[in-house]
Backbone as a chain_set.jsonl record, in Angstrom:
{"seq": "MAFTWVDWAIIAVVAVSSLISLSRGFVKEALSLLTWIIAGVVAWMFGGALSQHLVGFIETPSARVIAGCAILFVVTLLVGALINYLIGELIRVTGLSGTDRFLGMVFGAARGGLLVVVLVGLISLAPVQQDSWWQQSALLPHFLMVADWSKNLILGLSSEWLASGISAPAELPFKEALLQPKLP", "coords": {"N": [[16.673, -13.289, 26.645], [18.691, -10.865, 25.202], [18.019, -7.71, 23.621], [18.797, -7.125, 20.213], [20.373, -5.119, 17.637], [18.594, -5.337, 15.534], [16.159, -5.85, 16.772], [15.776, -3.426, 18.096], [15.552, -1.792, 15.858], [13.145, -2.754, 14.785], [11.38, -2.02, 16.833], [11.708, 0.742, 16.611], [10.617, 1.257, 14.049], [7.897, 0.592, 14.43], [7.305, 2.387, 16.505], [7.814, 4.929, 15.34], [5.942, 4.915, 13.261], [3.636, 4.823, 14.833], [3.811, 7.294, 16.188], [3.669, 9.117, 14.069], [1.077, 8.601, 13.184], [-0.271, 9.251, 15.503], [0.039, 12.001, 15.564], [-1.33, 12.722, 13.249], [-3.838, 11.479, 13.39], [-6.54, 9.049, 13.472], [-8.622, 9.124, 11.529], [-7.58, 10.698, 9.425], [-5.361, 9.125, 8.747], [-6.582, 6.677, 8.017], [-8.225, 7.535, 5.91], [-6.256, 8.441, 4.174], [-4.923, 6.051, 3.524], [-7.06, 4.683, 2.318], [-7.51, 6.422, 0.182], [-5.141, 6.101, -1.331], [-5.428, 3.43, -2.08], [-7.827, 3.54, -3.569], [-6.971, 5.313, -5.569], [-5.057, 3.745, -6.876], [-6.704, 1.668, -7.845], [-8.493, 3.099, -9.508], [-6.681, 4.164, -11.392], [-5.708, 1.773, -12.487], [-8.04, 0.578, -13.538], [-9.162, 2.489, -15.296], [-7.13, 3.73, -16.674], [-6.326, 2.782, -19.195], [-8.553, 3.448, -20.756], [-8.503, 6.258, -20.583], [-6.109, 6.672, -21.878], [-6.698, 6.402, -24.56], [-7.734, 8.827, -25.219], [-5.551, 10.373, -25.322], [-4.208, 10.172, -27.661], [-3.645, 12.148, -29.597], [-1.688, 13.567, -28.319], [0.366, 11.957, -27.306], [2.471, 9.716, -28.847], [3.453, 7.049, -28.573], [2.022, 3.969, -27.711], [2.36, 2.557, -25.214], [3.416, 4.552, -23.597], [1.256, 6.279, -23.573], [-0.613, 4.791, -22.078], [0.724, 4.627, -19.623], [0.852, 7.362, -19.02], [-1.904, 7.938, -18.879], [-2.668, 6.363, -16.68], [-1.037, 7.537, -14.704], [-2.009, 10.177, -14.642], [-4.679, 9.796, -13.778], [-4.152, 8.604, -11.308], [-2.794, 10.624, -9.85], [-4.71, 12.716, -9.889], [-6.809, 11.493, -8.497], [-5.545, 11.16, -6.016], [-5.233, 13.862, -5.307], [-7.919, 14.743, -5.086], [-8.714, 13.045, -3.024], [-7.005, 13.987, -0.997], [-8.041, 16.546, -0.594], [-10.634, 15.933, 0.344], [-9.872, 14.548, 2.637], [-8.639, 16.61, 4.097], [-10.848, 18.318, 4.561], [-12.551, 16.664, 6.103], [-10.845, 16.224, 8.247], [-10.722, 18.821, 9.321], [-13.379, 19.063, 10.127], [-13.457, 17.147, 12.175], [-11.651, 18.31, 13.941], [-13.008, 20.645, 14.672], [-15.267, 19.604, 15.936], [-14.278, 18.588, 18.279], [-13.357, 16.009, 18.677], [-10.758, 15.277, 18.492], [-8.888, 14.203, 20.343], [-9.651, 11.498, 20.867], [-9.541, 10.631, 18.243], [-6.823, 10.922, 17.698], [-5.69, 9.085, 19.515], [-6.772, 6.651, 18.557], [-5.581, 6.808, 16.092], [-2.912, 6.421, 16.802], [-2.976, 3.713, 17.555], [-3.687, 2.599, 15.095], [-1.405, 3.345, 13.656], [0.563, 1.84, 14.977], [-0.262, -0.721, 14.243], [0.062, -0.519, 11.473], [2.836, -0.102, 11.356], [3.677, -2.557, 12.418], [2.746, -4.261, 10.399], [4.315, -3.372, 8.27], [6.832, -4.174, 9.211], [6.422, -6.954, 9.202], [6.167, -7.422, 6.429], [8.713, -6.558, 5.54], [10.383, -8.349, 6.973], [9.506, -10.742, 5.858], [10.365, -10.376, 3.192], [13.149, -10.039, 3.545], [13.773, -12.506, 4.581], [13.893, -14.088, 2.373], [16.411, -13.9, 1.409], [19.644, -15.375, 2.095], [19.764, -15.218, 5.155], [19.326, -16.556, 7.49], [21.452, -17.836, 8.709], [22.985, -15.85, 9.756], [24.316, -14.128, 12.593], [22.967, -11.93, 13.749], [20.377, -12.373, 12.937], [19.729, -14.824, 14.133], [20.009, -14.239, 16.854], [18.087, -12.418, 17.496], [15.331, -11.269, 19.402], [12.767, -10.548, 18.644], [12.407, -11.081, 15.903], [11.681, -13.874, 15.319], [8.93, -13.944, 15.964], [7.756, -12.096, 14.194], [8.536, -13.293, 11.829], [7.06, -15.645, 11.917], [4.463, -14.628, 11.572], [4.819, -13.513, 9.04], [5.314, -15.818, 7.49], [2.858, -17.146, 7.853], [1.172, -15.273, 6.623], [2.159, -15.33, 4.004], [1.531, -17.989, 3.272], [-1.256, -17.84, 3.458], [-1.862, -15.928, 1.462], [-0.842, -17.238, -0.819], [-2.496, -19.496, -0.818], [-5.055, -18.344, -1.152], [-4.686, -17.07, -3.633], [-4.193, -19.256, -5.307], [-6.647, -20.57, -5.158], [-8.214, -18.613, -6.334], [-7.155, -18.518, -8.932], [-7.721, -21.131, -9.709], [-10.461, -21.09, -9.769], [-11.154, -19.973, -12.13], [-11.63, -17.307, -12.597], [-11.24, -14.368, -14.446], [-8.154, -12.704, -14.752], [-7.027, -9.491, -13.459], [-5.481, -8.394, -15.476], [-6.867, -8.445, -17.78], [-8.119, -6.115, -18.192], [-8.736, -2.768, -19.563], [-6.131, -2.2, -20.494], [-4.93, -3.96, -22.323], [-6.354, -3.592, -24.717], [-5.767, -0.911, -25.185], [-3.039, -0.982, -25.681], [-2.953, -2.462, -27.983], [-4.017, -0.891, -29.927], [-3.907, 0.463, -33.189], [-1.293, 2.529, -34.523], [-1.957, 5.895, -35.12], [-1.726, 8.054, -37.964]], "CA": [[17.483, -12.945, 25.499], [18.853, -9.417, 25.085], [17.643, -7.146, 22.333], [19.872, -6.811, 19.278], [20.091, -3.917, 16.854], [17.412, -5.601, 14.71], [14.996, -5.671, 17.639], [15.595, -1.985, 18.3], [15.063, -1.249, 14.585], [11.728, -3.116, 14.705], [10.676, -1.142, 17.777], [11.736, 2.097, 16.055], [9.659, 1.339, 12.935], [6.543, 0.609, 14.997], [7.145, 3.621, 17.282], [7.726, 6.074, 14.427], [4.632, 4.829, 12.611], [2.638, 5.2, 15.844], [3.897, 8.733, 16.449], [3.144, 9.824, 12.895], [-0.38, 8.462, 13.201], [-0.754, 9.996, 16.663], [-0.043, 13.414, 15.199], [-2.313, 12.919, 12.172], [-5.154, 10.985, 13.784], [-7.018, 7.841, 12.8], [-9.431, 9.4, 10.34], [-6.684, 11.123, 8.348], [-4.558, 7.973, 8.33], [-7.442, 5.715, 7.32], [-8.617, 8.125, 4.626], [-5.072, 8.449, 3.308], [-4.749, 4.684, 3.028], [-8.171, 4.425, 1.404], [-7.283, 7.229, -1.016], [-4.095, 5.451, -2.127], [-6.004, 2.211, -2.666], [-8.773, 3.964, -4.612], [-6.192, 5.879, -6.672], [-4.498, 2.621, -7.626], [-7.785, 0.97, -8.552], [-8.973, 3.98, -10.579], [-5.648, 4.197, -12.429], [-5.656, 0.45, -13.108], [-9.258, 0.268, -14.288], [-9.541, 3.481, -16.3], [-5.952, 4.294, -17.339], [-6.373, 2.415, -20.611], [-9.6, 4.242, -21.42], [-8.016, 7.63, -20.712], [-5.003, 6.698, -22.84], [-7.25, 6.546, -25.908], [-7.974, 10.256, -25.435], [-4.251, 11.041, -25.376], [-3.578, 9.807, -28.932], [-3.146, 13.352, -30.253], [-0.609, 14.179, -27.541], [1.449, 11.0, -27.059], [2.475, 8.784, -29.97], [3.738, 5.674, -28.167], [0.891, 3.413, -26.959], [2.683, 2.243, -23.818], [3.562, 5.83, -22.885], [-0.109, 6.793, -23.364], [-1.218, 4.054, -20.964], [1.409, 5.074, -18.404], [0.396, 8.73, -18.748], [-3.302, 7.863, -18.448], [-2.682, 5.852, -15.301], [-0.426, 8.531, -13.815], [-2.936, 11.308, -14.502], [-5.79, 9.384, -12.92], [-3.634, 8.354, -9.967], [-2.512, 11.91, -9.198], [-5.97, 13.444, -9.695], [-7.528, 10.828, -7.407], [-4.859, 11.516, -4.768], [-5.545, 15.255, -4.975], [-9.309, 14.79, -4.608], [-8.703, 12.394, -1.711], [-6.359, 14.882, -0.034], [-9.002, 17.608, -0.291], [-11.664, 15.334, 1.207], [-9.211, 14.251, 3.903], [-8.472, 17.879, 4.805], [-12.159, 18.8, 5.013], [-13.015, 15.805, 7.203], [-9.963, 16.522, 9.374], [-11.186, 20.076, 9.92], [-14.644, 18.763, 10.793], [-13.133, 16.453, 13.429], [-11.011, 19.277, 14.834], [-14.039, 21.566, 15.158], [-16.207, 18.895, 16.813], [-13.636, 18.254, 19.546], [-13.058, 14.576, 18.781], [-9.377, 15.048, 18.076], [-8.169, 13.349, 21.296], [-9.984, 10.11, 20.554], [-9.042, 10.376, 16.896], [-5.369, 10.761, 17.766], [-5.395, 7.819, 20.186], [-7.051, 5.586, 17.588], [-4.532, 6.933, 15.084], [-1.705, 5.783, 17.323], [-3.185, 2.266, 17.449], [-3.605, 2.318, 13.664], [0.001, 3.471, 13.274], [1.293, 0.677, 15.49], [-0.624, -1.853, 13.384], [0.712, -0.305, 10.182], [4.256, -0.361, 11.552], [3.832, -4.007, 12.542], [2.561, -4.843, 9.067], [5.515, -3.04, 7.509], [7.896, -5.061, 9.689], [6.118, -8.302, 8.702], [6.509, -7.454, 5.006], [10.17, -6.483, 5.424], [10.956, -9.611, 7.453], [9.205, -11.742, 4.837], [11.241, -10.162, 2.043], [14.537, -10.286, 3.933], [13.959, -13.945, 4.81], [14.154, -14.728, 1.088], [17.869, -13.92, 1.277], [20.216, -16.353, 3.04], [20.117, -14.522, 6.388], [19.046, -17.386, 8.662], [22.704, -18.228, 9.349], [23.639, -14.677, 10.339], [24.146, -14.058, 14.048], [21.957, -10.929, 14.091], [19.071, -12.987, 12.691], [19.515, -15.891, 15.115], [19.998, -13.723, 18.22], [16.991, -11.464, 17.677], [14.21, -11.728, 20.232], [11.49, -10.233, 18.003], [12.305, -11.602, 14.541], [10.908, -15.12, 15.168], [7.493, -13.664, 16.026], [7.364, -11.467, 12.935], [8.73, -14.291, 10.78], [5.916, -16.551, 11.981], [3.336, -13.928, 10.944], [5.134, -13.388, 7.613], [5.082, -17.134, 6.88], [1.415, -17.374, 7.842], [0.606, -14.386, 5.604], [2.55, -15.854, 2.691], [0.724, -19.18, 3.008], [-2.633, -17.4, 3.239], [-1.936, -15.284, 0.149], [-0.666, -18.271, -1.843], [-3.707, -20.32, -0.835], [-6.152, -17.578, -1.752], [-4.435, -16.832, -5.056], [-4.37, -20.507, -6.053], [-8.099, -20.768, -5.263], [-8.71, -17.618, -7.279], [-6.777, -18.959, -10.269], [-8.413, -22.387, -10.001], [-11.887, -20.846, -9.98], [-11.364, -19.537, -13.505], [-11.941, -15.879, -12.686], [-10.239, -13.728, -15.288], [-7.222, -11.867, -14.01], [-7.175, -8.062, -13.728], [-4.749, -8.002, -16.678], [-7.821, -8.413, -18.883], [-8.756, -4.803, -18.195], [-8.567, -2.005, -20.799], [-4.749, -1.994, -20.919], [-4.613, -4.755, -23.492], [-6.931, -2.932, -25.883], [-5.055, 0.346, -25.425], [-1.726, -1.274, -26.248], [-3.12, -3.076, -29.297], [-4.562, 0.088, -30.867], [-2.934, 0.807, -34.235], [-0.802, 3.908, -34.5], [-2.61, 6.805, -36.055], [-0.704, 8.904, -38.617]], "C": [[17.51, -11.417, 25.366], [18.464, -8.945, 23.69], [18.886, -6.853, 21.507], [19.489, -5.549, 18.513], [18.847, -4.104, 15.986], [16.143, -5.392, 15.53], [14.715, -4.188, 17.874], [15.099, -1.313, 17.019], [13.575, -1.549, 14.412], [10.905, -2.207, 15.613], [10.615, 0.28, 17.227], [10.725, 2.255, 14.923], [8.238, 1.444, 13.467], [6.302, 1.918, 15.752], [6.994, 4.839, 16.377], [6.38, 6.079, 13.708], [3.521, 5.239, 13.574], [2.629, 6.7, 16.086], [3.372, 9.56, 15.276], [1.623, 9.783, 12.906], [-1.0, 9.168, 14.398], [-0.915, 11.468, 16.298], [-1.104, 13.678, 14.131], [-3.719, 12.496, 12.56], [-5.613, 9.828, 12.916], [-7.736, 8.156, 11.493], [-8.543, 9.814, 9.174], [-5.849, 9.955, 7.836], [-5.388, 6.982, 7.527], [-7.871, 6.258, 5.96], [-7.443, 8.193, 3.659], [-4.844, 7.073, 2.698], [-5.826, 4.349, 2.002], [-7.988, 5.191, 0.092], [-6.232, 6.592, -1.913], [-4.632, 4.192, -2.806], [-6.952, 2.575, -3.806], [-8.022, 4.532, -5.814], [-5.576, 4.771, -7.522], [-5.547, 1.896, -8.442], [-8.287, 1.81, -9.728], [-7.959, 4.018, -11.721], [-5.614, 2.879, -13.197], [-6.868, 0.214, -14.015], [-9.513, 1.231, -15.453], [-8.353, 4.118, -17.018], [-5.93, 3.996, -18.826], [-7.399, 3.223, -21.374], [-9.143, 5.688, -21.607], [-6.912, 7.717, -21.759], [-5.506, 6.866, -24.271], [-7.547, 8.009, -26.235], [-6.668, 11.045, -25.533], [-3.516, 10.783, -26.688], [-2.976, 11.026, -29.624], [-1.95, 13.982, -29.557], [0.603, 13.27, -27.377], [1.373, 9.917, -28.13], [2.608, 7.326, -29.539], [2.609, 5.113, -27.309], [1.203, 3.12, -25.491], [2.842, 3.516, -22.993], [2.197, 6.46, -22.625], [-0.769, 6.113, -22.172], [-0.595, 4.497, -19.647], [0.942, 6.478, -18.031], [-1.05, 8.737, -18.26], [-3.42, 7.388, -17.014], [-2.142, 6.894, -14.328], [-1.362, 9.714, -13.583], [-4.071, 10.95, -13.555], [-5.34, 9.165, -11.483], [-3.448, 9.666, -9.215], [-3.802, 12.685, -8.931], [-6.767, 12.822, -8.551], [-6.876, 11.137, -6.065], [-5.182, 12.946, -4.349], [-6.97, 15.402, -4.45], [-9.394, 14.168, -3.218], [-8.078, 13.273, -0.643], [-7.291, 16.024, 0.364], [-10.097, 17.094, 0.645], [-11.089, 15.06, 2.594], [-9.047, 15.522, 4.735], [-9.801, 18.366, 5.377], [-12.692, 17.967, 6.176], [-12.146, 16.017, 8.44], [-10.357, 17.8, 10.086], [-12.495, 19.875, 10.67], [-14.392, 18.078, 12.138], [-12.515, 17.426, 14.43], [-12.053, 20.194, 15.46], [-14.978, 20.874, 16.145], [-15.58, 18.478, 18.135], [-13.334, 16.778, 19.731], [-11.595, 14.259, 18.507], [-8.597, 14.17, 19.049], [-8.399, 11.873, 21.027], [-9.425, 9.728, 19.196], [-7.537, 10.138, 16.914], [-4.976, 9.456, 18.456], [-5.627, 6.641, 19.238], [-6.037, 5.614, 16.444], [-3.248, 6.274, 15.522], [-1.81, 4.262, 17.223], [-3.071, 1.832, 15.987], [-2.149, 2.354, 13.203], [0.842, 2.312, 13.763], [1.002, -0.554, 14.632], [0.043, -1.731, 12.019], [2.213, -0.569, 10.275], [4.542, -1.844, 11.683], [3.696, -4.7, 11.204], [3.774, -4.572, 8.184], [6.674, -3.945, 7.914], [7.67, -6.483, 9.176], [6.512, -8.423, 7.233], [8.023, -7.437, 4.82], [10.84, -7.776, 5.864], [10.707, -10.716, 6.431], [10.107, -11.611, 3.627], [12.698, -10.479, 2.375], [14.793, -11.775, 4.125], [14.173, -14.71, 3.51], [15.648, -14.79, 0.79], [18.43, -14.912, 2.302], [20.696, -15.704, 4.342], [19.942, -15.385, 7.634], [20.317, -17.815, 9.397], [23.409, -17.06, 10.032], [23.324, -14.576, 11.828], [23.064, -13.052, 14.441], [20.554, -11.485, 13.9], [18.754, -14.001, 13.787], [19.367, -15.357, 16.532], [18.851, -12.749, 18.494], [15.876, -12.072, 18.513], [12.872, -11.547, 19.515], [11.314, -10.856, 16.619], [11.51, -12.902, 14.426], [9.398, -14.895, 15.176], [6.998, -13.056, 14.71], [7.534, -12.429, 11.761], [7.568, -15.28, 10.747], [4.694, -15.908, 11.307], [3.575, -13.784, 9.439], [4.894, -14.712, 6.891], [3.596, -17.443, 6.792], [0.753, -16.543, 6.743], [0.913, -14.898, 4.204], [1.706, -17.07, 2.329], [-0.733, -18.813, 2.733], [-2.79, -16.798, 1.845], [-1.787, -16.311, -0.964], [-1.898, -19.157, -1.953], [-4.867, -19.611, -1.503], [-5.934, -17.359, -3.245], [-4.577, -18.111, -5.865], [-5.85, -20.842, -6.192], [-8.69, -19.836, -6.314], [-8.398, -18.049, -8.709], [-7.514, -20.233, -10.663], [-9.89, -22.168, -10.297], [-12.188, -20.332, -11.383], [-11.764, -18.091, -13.652], [-10.853, -15.221, -13.515], [-9.416, -12.754, -14.459], [-7.435, -10.399, -14.359], [-6.433, -7.599, -14.974], [-5.667, -7.939, -17.895], [-8.542, -7.067, -18.97], [-8.321, -4.001, -19.424], [-7.133, -1.828, -21.275], [-4.46, -2.716, -22.22], [-5.136, -4.061, -24.751], [-6.161, -1.65, -26.215], [-3.704, 0.091, -26.072], [-1.828, -1.854, -27.651], [-3.686, -2.11, -30.336], [-3.515, 0.4, -31.93], [-2.515, 2.271, -34.103], [-1.555, 4.731, -35.531], [-1.558, 7.711, -36.674], [-0.67, 10.3, -38.058]], "O": [[16.467, -10.765, 25.415], [18.569, -9.686, 22.713], [19.9, -6.392, 22.031], [18.414, -4.985, 18.719], [18.124, -3.142, 15.728], [15.168, -4.823, 15.04], [13.564, -3.752, 17.854], [14.311, -0.369, 17.082], [12.823, -0.694, 13.944], [9.864, -1.689, 15.21], [9.593, 0.953, 17.359], [10.045, 3.279, 14.843], [7.46, 2.283, 13.013], [5.22, 2.498, 15.655], [6.138, 5.69, 16.621], [5.754, 7.129, 13.564], [2.575, 5.922, 13.182], [1.565, 7.312, 16.18], [2.711, 10.58, 15.472], [0.961, 10.793, 12.669], [-2.136, 9.635, 14.319], [-1.896, 12.104, 16.683], [-1.71, 14.75, 14.115], [-4.693, 13.095, 12.105], [-5.15, 9.644, 11.79], [-7.482, 7.52, 10.47], [-8.729, 9.337, 8.055], [-5.653, 9.81, 6.629], [-4.952, 6.502, 6.481], [-7.88, 5.525, 4.972], [-7.622, 8.02, 2.454], [-4.603, 6.949, 1.497], [-5.533, 3.796, 0.942], [-8.279, 4.666, -0.983], [-6.407, 6.546, -3.13], [-4.325, 3.925, -3.967], [-6.887, 1.985, -4.884], [-8.394, 4.265, -6.956], [-5.575, 4.854, -8.75], [-5.311, 1.548, -9.599], [-8.482, 1.285, -10.824], [-8.336, 3.915, -12.889], [-5.502, 2.875, -14.422], [-6.727, -0.293, -15.128], [-10.031, 0.816, -16.49], [-8.549, 4.966, -17.889], [-5.559, 4.852, -19.629], [-7.153, 3.639, -22.507], [-9.366, 6.279, -22.664], [-6.792, 8.728, -22.451], [-4.797, 7.423, -25.109], [-7.604, 8.382, -27.407], [-6.683, 12.247, -25.798], [-2.342, 11.128, -26.823], [-1.886, 10.929, -30.187], [-1.272, 14.833, -30.132], [1.737, 13.746, -27.316], [0.335, 9.277, -28.302], [1.935, 6.457, -30.094], [2.264, 5.705, -26.286], [0.384, 3.41, -24.618], [2.451, 3.556, -21.827], [1.991, 7.097, -21.592], [-1.407, 6.771, -21.351], [-1.304, 4.718, -18.665], [0.67, 6.755, -16.862], [-1.383, 9.466, -17.326], [-4.183, 7.947, -16.226], [-2.713, 7.111, -13.259], [-1.491, 10.196, -12.458], [-4.387, 11.709, -12.638], [-6.062, 9.502, -10.545], [-3.893, 9.802, -8.075], [-3.965, 13.254, -7.851], [-7.337, 13.539, -7.728], [-7.576, 11.355, -5.076], [-5.382, 13.214, -3.165], [-7.199, 16.112, -3.472], [-10.068, 14.701, -2.336], [-8.557, 13.309, 0.49], [-7.326, 16.423, 1.528], [-10.44, 17.754, 1.625], [-11.745, 15.313, 3.605], [-9.288, 15.511, 5.942], [-9.873, 18.776, 6.535], [-13.231, 18.52, 7.135], [-12.652, 15.993, 9.561], [-10.332, 17.862, 11.315], [-12.694, 20.456, 11.737], [-15.048, 18.4, 13.129], [-12.819, 17.375, 15.622], [-11.985, 20.486, 16.654], [-15.437, 21.504, 17.097], [-16.3, 18.049, 19.036], [-13.078, 16.344, 20.854], [-11.235, 13.098, 18.312], [-7.705, 13.443, 18.611], [-7.45, 11.091, 20.967], [-8.898, 8.63, 19.019], [-7.036, 9.252, 16.221], [-4.031, 8.792, 18.029], [-4.787, 5.748, 19.127], [-5.68, 4.572, 15.896], [-2.565, 5.638, 14.719], [-0.844, 3.597, 16.849], [-2.439, 0.821, 15.679], [-1.714, 1.488, 12.444], [1.734, 1.846, 13.054], [1.904, -1.334, 14.33], [0.533, -2.719, 11.471], [2.796, -1.184, 9.382], [5.524, -2.344, 11.134], [4.449, -5.626, 10.903], [4.209, -5.447, 7.436], [7.414, -4.43, 7.058], [8.619, -7.147, 8.761], [7.124, -9.414, 6.834], [8.559, -8.214, 4.03], [11.764, -8.252, 5.204], [11.59, -11.532, 6.167], [10.57, -12.615, 3.086], [13.398, -11.111, 1.583], [15.895, -12.257, 3.866], [14.591, -15.868, 3.54], [16.098, -15.631, 0.012], [17.751, -15.247, 3.273], [21.898, -15.647, 4.601], [20.365, -14.991, 8.721], [20.262, -18.127, 10.587], [24.339, -17.272, 10.81], [22.22, -14.895, 12.268], [22.312, -13.304, 15.383], [19.635, -11.107, 14.627], [17.639, -14.03, 14.307], [18.664, -15.963, 17.341], [18.678, -12.307, 19.63], [15.523, -13.24, 18.348], [11.938, -12.313, 19.754], [10.187, -11.13, 16.207], [10.715, -13.026, 13.494], [8.667, -15.586, 14.467], [5.958, -13.451, 14.183], [6.761, -12.383, 10.805], [7.141, -15.704, 9.673], [3.976, -16.572, 10.559], [2.641, -13.916, 8.649], [4.329, -14.725, 5.797], [3.124, -17.946, 5.772], [-0.115, -17.034, 6.021], [0.049, -14.902, 3.327], [1.218, -17.173, 1.203], [-1.371, -19.413, 1.867], [-3.74, -17.119, 1.13], [-2.523, -16.265, -1.949], [-2.303, -19.528, -3.055], [-5.579, -20.197, -2.319], [-6.875, -17.45, -4.034], [-5.04, -18.062, -7.004], [-6.271, -21.346, -7.233], [-9.563, -20.23, -7.088], [-9.251, -17.964, -9.591], [-7.891, -20.398, -11.824], [-10.507, -22.969, -10.999], [-13.35, -20.264, -11.783], [-12.199, -17.679, -14.727], [-9.669, -15.488, -13.31], [-9.935, -12.072, -13.576], [-7.96, -10.085, -15.427], [-6.719, -6.518, -15.487], [-5.268, -7.424, -18.939], [-9.481, -6.916, -19.751], [-7.588, -4.533, -20.259], [-6.931, -1.338, -22.386], [-3.824, -2.164, -23.118], [-4.417, -3.962, -25.745], [-5.933, -1.343, -27.385], [-3.27, 0.867, -26.924], [-0.882, -1.747, -28.431], [-3.82, -2.473, -31.505], [-2.344, 0.583, -31.599], [-3.275, 3.121, -33.639], [-1.758, 4.303, -36.668], [-0.602, 8.101, -36.003], [0.13, 11.124, -38.502]]}, "num_chains": 1, "name": "protein.A"}
């Protein structure tokens, strides 16, 4: 089966992600990903608490929570970027940059593949299965299989999580911050 434009687009996404990671290296890529995850968690967990300190500056409770989350998110990203830079310089000085870049390329290919899986999973929600570009693709069936497997895994894990009675993350400080009475 010949490659279609979709197959070439998939290859381009994986190749571009690999090249970006090749130039940045594994450690920088992994630390960047970790920093984004930590920034999201910090903003989610402590944004409501910070919003209570913004009462004198922002009147609307929802805007305070959004501002608190945004401040924590950006500050965490900046601290992570500084740490990432310092560790990157350490790797450059020690001479491990060749290995780091090769591992970065592998990481980038995996990230590109994951991005394609997510995109294919989302696009498959639309009625595209009848389109000729979808049916004639050589690579789409493989990524669709992984997307379906991932969806089933996530749904299974989330149903187990909900059935176990663990309280959802929505029970974090946001609720209290939004229920605070307005101060004059």
